[in-house]
C-alpha positions in Angstrom: 16.1 -127.8 -27.7 14.6 -130.1 -25.1 15.5 -133.8 -25.8 12.9 -136.3 -24.6 14.1 -139.5 -23.0 15.4 -141.9 -25.7 13.9 -139.7 -28.4 17.3 -138.8 -29.9 18.0 -142.5 -30.5 15.1 -142.9 -32.9 15.6 -141.0 -36.2 18.2 -141.9 -38.8 18.1 -145.7 -38.8 14.4 -145.5 -38.5 14.5 -145.5 -42.3 16.0 -149.0 -42.3 12.6 -150.6 -42.3 11.3 -148.4 -45.1 14.2 -149.3 -47.3 14.0 -153.0 -46.6 10.3 -153.6 -46.1 8.7 -151.3 -48.6 7.9 -152.8 -52.0 9.7 -151.5 -55.1 8.7 -148.2 -56.3 9.3 -147.9 -60.1 10.5 -151.5 -60.4 13.6 -153.4 -59.3 16.9 -152.2 -60.5 20.4 -153.8 -60.9 22.2 -154.5 -57.7 19.0 -155.3 -55.8 20.3 -158.7 -54.8 23.1 -157.0 -52.8 20.7 -155.2 -50.4 20.0 -158.2 -48.0 23.8 -158.7 -47.6 24.2 -155.0 -46.9 21.5 -155.1 -44.3 23.0 -158.2 -42.6 26.3 -156.4 -42.5 24.8 -153.4 -40.8 23.1 -155.5 -38.2 26.4 -157.4 -37.6 28.0 -154.1 -36.7 25.1 -153.1 -34.4 25.3 -156.5 -32.8 28.9 -155.5 -31.7 28.1 -151.9 -30.7 24.8 -151.9 -28.8 25.7 -154.2 -25.9 28.8 -152.0 -25.3 26.8 -148.7 -25.6 24.7 -149.6 -22.6 27.7 -150.2 -20.4 29.6 -147.3 -18.7 32.7 -146.4 -20.8 32.7 -149.7 -22.6 33.0 -148.2 -26.1 36.2 -146.4 -25.3 37.9 -149.0 -23.1 41.3 -150.0 -24.5 40.3 -153.6 -24.9 37.3 -152.6 -27.0 38.6 -149.7 -29.0 39.9 -151.6 -32.0 36.7 -153.5 -32.7 34.5 -150.6 -31.9 36.3 -148.3 -34.3 36.3 -151.1 -37.0 32.5 -151.6 -36.6 31.8 -147.8 -36.8 34.1 -147.5 -39.9 32.3 -150.4 -41.5 28.9 -148.7 -40.8 30.2 -145.5 -42.5 31.2 -147.6 -45.5 27.9 -149.6 -45.6 25.9 -146.5 -45.5 27.1 -145.7 -49.0 26.2 -149.1 -50.2 22.7 -148.8 -48.6 22.2 -145.5 -50.4 23.2 -147.1 -53.8 21.4 -150.4 -53.5 18.5 -149.2 -51.4 17.6 -146.3 -53.7 16.7 -148.9 -56.3 13.8 -149.9 -54.1 12.9 -146.6 -52.4 13.9 -143.0 -52.7 14.3 -142.7 -48.9 17.4 -144.8 -49.1 19.5 -141.8 -50.2 18.4 -140.0 -47.1 19.1 -143.0 -45.0 22.5 -143.5 -46.4 23.5 -139.9 -45.8 22.2 -139.8 -42.2 23.5 -143.2 -41.3 27.0 -142.3 -42.6 27.0 -138.9 -40.8 25.9 -140.4 -37.4 28.3 -143.3 -37.6 31.2 -140.9 -38.5 30.2 -138.7 -35.5 30.2 -141.7 -33.2 33.6 -142.8 -34.6 35.0 -139.3 -33.9 33.8 -139.5 -30.3 35.3 -142.9 -29.7 38.7 -141.8 -31.1 38.6 -138.7 -28.9 37.8 -140.8 -25.8 34.4 -139.1 -25.3 32.7 -142.1 -23.8 29.4 -140.5 -22.9 28.9 -138.8 -26.2 30.0 -141.9 -28.1 27.5 -144.0 -26.2 24.7 -141.5 -26.9 25.2 -141.5 -30.6 25.8 -145.2 -30.9 22.4 -145.8 -29.3 21.1 -143.1 -31.6 22.3 -145.2 -34.5 21.0 -148.5 -33.3 17.7 -147.5 -31.7 16.4 -145.2 -34.5 15.2 -148.1 -36.6 12.2 -148.3 -34.2 10.5 -145.4 -35.9 10.1 -147.1 -39.3 9.8 -150.6 -38.0 6.5 -149.5 -36.6 5.2 -148.1 -39.9 4.0 -151.0 -41.9 3.0 -154.7 -41.9 5.9 -157.0 -41.3 6.8 -160.4 -39.9 9.4 -161.0 -37.2 13.1 -161.1 -38.2 14.9 -164.4 -37.6 18.2 -162.6 -37.8 17.8 -161.0 -34.3 16.3 -164.0 -32.5 17.9 -164.1 -29.0 19.8 -160.8 -29.4 17.9 -159.2 -26.5 19.1 -162.0 -24.2 22.6 -160.6 -24.2 23.8 -160.2 -20.6 24.3 -156.5 -21.1 20.5 -156.0 -21.5 19.4 -158.0 -18.4 18.7 -154.9 -16.3 16.5 -153.2 -19.0 13.0 -152.2 -17.9 10.1 -153.7 -19.9 9.6 -150.6 -22.1 13.3 -150.3 -22.9 13.4 -154.0 -23.7 10.3 -153.6 -25.9 12.1 -151.0 -28.0 15.1 -153.1 -28.3 12.9 -155.9 -29.7 11.2 -153.4 -32.0 14.6 -152.0 -33.2 15.6 -155.5 -34.2 12.3 -156.4 -35.7 11.2 -158.9 -33.1 7.6 -157.5 -33.1 5.8 -160.2 -31.1 8.5 -160.0 -28.4 8.1 -156.3 -28.4 4.3 -156.5 -27.8 4.9 -159.0 -24.9 7.3 -156.5 -23.3 5.1 -153.5 -23.8 2.2 -155.4 -22.3 4.3 -156.4 -19.3 5.4 -152.8 -18.8 1.7 -151.6 -18.9 0.7 -154.3 -16.4 3.4 -153.1 -14.0 2.6 -149.4 -14.5 1.3 -147.9 -11.2 0.9 -144.2 -12.0 -2.6 -142.7 -12.7 -1.1 -141.2 -15.8 -0.2 -143.5 -18.7 3.3 -143.5 -20.4 2.2 -142.0 -23.7 5.3 -142.8 -25.7 5.4 -146.6 -25.0 1.6 -146.8 -25.4 1.7 -145.1 -28.8 4.5 -147.4 -29.9 2.5 -150.4 -28.7 -0.6 -149.4 -30.6 1.5 -148.7 -33.7 3.0 -152.2 -33.7 -0.4 -153.8 -32.9 -2.4 -151.8 -35.5 0.1 -151.2 -38.3 2.8 -153.8 -38.1 1.3 -157.0 -36.7 -2.3 -156.0 -37.6 -3.7 -157.5 -34.4 -6.3 -154.9 -33.2 -8.0 -157.5 -31.1 -4.9 -158.0 -29.1 -4.6 -154.2 -28.5 -8.3 -154.1 -27.7 -7.8 -156.7 -25.0 -4.9 -154.8 -23.5 -6.9 -151.5 -23.4 -9.9 -153.2 -21.8 -7.6 -154.4 -19.0 -6.3 -150.9 -18.6 -9.9 -149.6 -18.6 -10.7 -151.8 -15.6 -8.0 -150.0 -13.5 -8.2 -146.6 -11.8 -6.7 -143.8 -13.8 -7.5 -140.1 -14.0 -10.7 -139.2 -15.8 -8.8 -137.8 -18.8 -6.9 -141.1 -19.2 -10.1 -143.1 -18.8 -11.7 -141.1 -21.5 -8.8 -141.6 -23.9 -8.7 -145.3 -23.3 -12.5 -145.7 -24.0 -12.1 -143.6 -27.2 -9.3 -145.9 -28.4 -11.4 -149.0 -27.5 -14.3 -147.7 -29.6 -12.0 -146.9 -32.6 -10.3 -150.3 -32.4 -13.7 -152.0 -32.4 -14.7 -149.9 -35.4 -11.6 -150.9 -37.3 -12.7 -154.5 -37.4 -15.5 -153.7 -39.9 -13.5 -151.3 -42.0 -11.3 -151.9 -45.1 -8.2 -149.7 -45.3 -8.2 -146.7 -47.7 -5.8 -147.0 -50.6 -7.0 -144.1 -52.7 -5.4 -140.7 -52.2 -8.7 -138.8 -52.4 -10.2 -141.0 -49.7 -7.2 -140.7 -47.5 -7.1 -136.9 -48.0 -10.8 -136.8 -47.0 -10.1 -138.9 -43.8 -7.3 -136.6 -42.7 -9.5 -133.6 -43.3 -12.2 -135.1 -41.1 -9.7 -135.8 -38.4 -8.4 -132.3 -38.6 -11.9 -131.0 -38.1 -12.5 -133.5 -35.2 -9.5 -132.0 -33.4 -11.5 -128.9 -32.8 -14.0 -130.9 -30.7 -11.9 -133.5 -28.9 -8.3 -133.8 -27.5 -5.8 -134.7 -30.2 -4.6 -138.0 -28.5 -8.1 -139.5 -28.7 -7.8 -139.6 -32.5 -4.6 -141.7 -32.2 -6.0 -145.0 -33.4 -7.7 -143.3 -36.4 -4.4 -141.6 -37.4 -2.6 -144.9 -37.1 -5.3 -146.6 -39.4 -5.0 -143.8 -42.0 -1.2 -144.0 -42.1 -1.4 -147.8 -42.3 -3.5 -147.5 -45.4 -1.0 -145.1 -47.0 1.9 -147.4 -46.2 0.1 -150.4 -47.7 -0.8 -148.4 -50.8 2.8 -147.5 -51.3 4.1 -151.0 -50.5 1.6 -152.5 -53.0 2.3 -149.8 -55.7 -1.3 -148.6 -55.7 -0.2 -145.0 -56.0 1.1 -143.7 -59.4 4.0 -141.3 -59.8 1.8 -138.3 -60.2 0.3 -138.9 -56.7 3.5 -140.1 -55.0 4.5 -136.7 -53.5 1.0 -136.1 -52.1 1.1 -139.5 -50.5 4.4 -138.6 -48.8 2.9 -135.3 -47.7 -0.1 -137.0 -46.2 2.1 -139.5 -44.4 4.1 -136.6 -43.0 1.0 -134.9 -41.7 -0.3 -138.1 -40.1 3.1 -138.9 -38.5 3.3 -135.4 -37.0 0.0 -136.0 -35.3 1.0 -139.5 -34.1 4.4 -138.3 -32.9 2.9 -135.7 -30.6 2.8 -138.6 -28.1 5.5 -140.9 -29.6 9.2 -140.9 -28.9 10.2 -140.3 -32.5 8.8 -139.4 -35.8 9.5 -140.3 -39.4 7.5 -137.2 -40.5 10.7 -135.3 -41.6 11.6 -138.2 -43.9 8.2 -138.2 -45.6 8.0 -134.4 -45.9 11.5 -134.3 -47.4 10.5 -137.0 -50.0 7.4 -135.0 -50.8 9.5 -132.0 -51.6 12.0 -134.0 -53.6 9.4 -135.9 -55.7 6.7 -133.2 -56.1 5.5 -132.3 -59.6 3.0 -129.9 -58.2 4.7 -126.8 -56.7 1.8 -126.4 -54.3 2.6 -129.8 -52.8 6.3 -129.0 -52.5 5.7 -125.7 -50.8 3.1 -127.0 -48.4 5.5 -129.8 -47.5 8.4 -127.4 -47.0 6.4 -125.0 -44.9 5.4 -127.9 -42.6 8.9 -129.2 -42.5 10.4 -125.7 -41.6 7.7 -125.1 -39.0 8.6 -128.3 -37.2 12.3 -127.7 -37.4 11.9 -124.2 -35.9 9.6 -125.5 -33.2 12.0 -128.3 -32.4 15.0 -126.1 -32.0 13.3 -123.3 -30.0 13.2 -122.9 -26.3 13.3 -120.3 -23.6 16.7 -119.1 -24.9 15.4 -118.6 -28.4 15.8 -120.6 -31.6 19.1 -122.2 -32.3 19.2 -124.4 -35.4 22.5 -126.2 -35.9 24.5 -125.0 -39.0 24.2 -128.4 -40.9 20.4 -128.5 -40.3 20.0 -124.9 -41.4 22.0 -125.6 -44.6 19.9 -128.6 -45.4 16.8 -126.5 -44.7 17.9 -124.0 -47.3 18.6 -126.7 -49.8 15.0 -127.9 -49.4 13.7 -124.4 -49.6 15.4 -124.0 -53.0 13.7 -127.2 -54.2 10.3 -126.0 -53.0 10.7 -122.4 -54.0 13.2 -122.3 -56.9 14.9 -118.9 -57.3 13.4 -117.1 -60.2 15.8 -116.5 -63.2 17.0 -113.0 -63.0 17.1 -110.9 -66.1 20.4 -109.2 -66.7 20.2 -105.5 -66.0 21.1 -103.5 -69.2 22.6 -100.1 -69.0 
């Protein structure tokens, strides 16, 4: 499996924002007041780990080992609490708690074994993955992380890396500033798709400032890129202008129709030129879920549609929450057609992601989980006993 730069850092904790930012689904349950304390505790551990993870061998140095192991052990413990209390707000919390605990435990094993490079890899995996969901829905900046990126360990970060650090810690306006600085400094005739997608996601979906994104793209349009890039930029500019006069779609039928139109449009234009439209559709879906505009009978289809939209967006992003949404669709589906469609898409992406020139090599734990989801989507038929 080919791993894109930084991509592996952006999956499990990506769900942090969904758990924290999304409105209650099915009402608030007991223990809800414990969630903010759990989240603050998790951030406190990341505050210890991330500055060390970007320094050579710092996680496994003797003088750091005790507090690193304590922080990782605390993360494993807090993942259980997040699953319990977070699940009262959103079903994705169970998924988050399990993945967070597994990845923290894996990092802890590496630290104890003295595997510095692997430990650093998975700690950054833990801390950076929140980016993926922090760019999914409208949100304000977090005061908790104010000044965190000023840590001396991060001084050498390039603008795009710094932007993702800001985004991972919910400093959205700072992230936009860093993305724009990186784009201003970019000298290649080909644009950096991953950072540009993240930038547009924050501007369109999180901060909801399409005019700011429009101004950035207009500056890019005045520069000399390849013809393909120029065409992409002008398509996004046109769509951002169109968004100013549109109201977001909250009804499942309307969103379904929009995605069908985009699917048909892909036959005529390059996929990436539809990016802003996919972002707008997914923003409407997130808002509908956050504001509880979607009833239980349509919830699974909403997750399926989110998964489909995210897969399109993630063709050019560094990470995707699509697997999360497809898994939720399988778990909550009342209609077997929705469950099976979601699983087929999930399986297709897993096989594609773990395939390469040497064949398909799906890790045992991923394969086992895939079979668990398959049994949910395609329940084994009851077998009649064979009589003599």
